[in-house]
C-alpha positions in Angstrom: 13.7 13.3 7.8 10.3 11.6 7.1 8.8 12.3 3.7 5.0 12.9 3.1 3.1 9.8 2.0 -0.4 9.6 0.5 -0.9 6.0 1.7 -0.9 4.4 5.1 -0.8 1.0 6.6 -4.2 -0.7 6.3 -5.3 1.2 3.2 -6.6 -0.7 0.1 -4.6 0.3 -2.9 -4.3 -0.6 -6.6 -1.0 -0.9 -8.6 -1.2 1.6 -11.5 2.0 0.6 -13.4 4.7 -2.1 -13.6 4.6 -5.8 -13.6 1.7 -6.1 -11.0 -0.4 -3.4 -12.7 -4.1 -3.8 -11.9 -3.7 -5.8 -8.7 -5.4 -4.7 -5.6 -4.4 -5.3 -2.0 -4.1 -4.1 1.6 -1.0 -2.1 2.6 0.9 -4.2 5.2 3.9 -1.8 5.7 5.1 1.6 4.6 8.8 2.6 4.6 8.7 6.4 4.2 12.4 6.8 4.1 12.7 4.5 1.0 9.3 5.6 -0.3 8.2 2.0 -0.7 5.2 -0.1 0.6 4.6 -3.8 1.0 1.1 -4.7 -0.4 -0.6 -8.0 0.5 -0.3 -10.6 -2.4 1.2 -8.1 -4.8 4.7 -8.2 -6.4 5.4 -11.7 -5.1 9.0 -13.0 -5.3 10.4 -16.5 -4.8 12.9 -16.9 -2.0 15.1 -20.0 -1.9 15.7 -20.9 1.7 17.8 -23.6 3.4 16.2 -25.7 6.1 16.0 -23.7 9.4 13.7 -23.5 12.5 11.0 -21.4 10.8 11.0 -23.6 7.5 12.3 -27.1 8.6 11.8 -28.4 5.1 13.5 -25.4 3.3 12.6 -24.9 -0.3 11.1 -22.0 -2.3 8.9 -19.5 -0.4 6.8 -16.8 -2.0 6.7 -13.4 -0.3 5.8 -9.8 -1.1 8.5 -7.4 -2.3 8.2 -3.6 -1.7 6.6 -1.5 -4.4 7.4 2.2 -4.9 4.5 4.4 -3.5 4.3 6.4 -6.7 3.1 3.1 -8.5 0.1 2.8 -6.0 -3.2 4.6 -5.9 -5.6 4.6 -3.0 -9.0 3.0 -3.6 -11.9 5.3 -2.5 -13.9 3.5 0.2 -17.2 5.3 -1.0 -17.0 4.4 -4.7 -14.4 1.6 -4.9 -12.5 3.4 -7.6 -8.9 4.7 -7.5 -8.6 8.3 -6.3 -6.1 10.9 -5.3 -6.1 12.3 -1.8 -5.9 15.6 -0.2 -5.8 17.0 3.4 -8.4 19.3 4.9 -9.7 20.5 8.3 -12.8 18.8 9.4 -15.6 20.2 11.6 -13.5 19.3 14.8 -10.5 21.4 13.5 -8.5 18.2 12.9 -6.5 17.6 9.7 -7.8 14.6 7.8 -7.4 12.8 4.5 -10.2 13.0 1.9 -10.9 11.5 -1.4 -10.6 14.0 -4.3 -13.1 12.0 -6.4 -16.0 11.7 -4.0 -15.0 14.3 -1.4 -15.5 11.7 1.5 -13.3 11.6 4.4 -10.9 8.7 4.6 -10.6 7.0 7.9 
């Protein structure tokens, strides 16, 4: 069963706790089953690789590791500050996300 999630792919988020606290980035991928998200240039880990077709030289590659979604907060597009989200019906009777801080609809 899929769990509800307050962030989506493409959202701009800030890390609110942990080793990467304060870093901002765009969400690249969300795993709703494990409740984790991969955020661009946040929580970078070093991966030691042998030479292969993708990396013929091999060596140490930096890549993003997943972050738990409870450690992420959506950045309000209107104000640029972290905000909580809610869901409401818009004028077209469609359920949309909105910023609790500014009241603006989140696309």
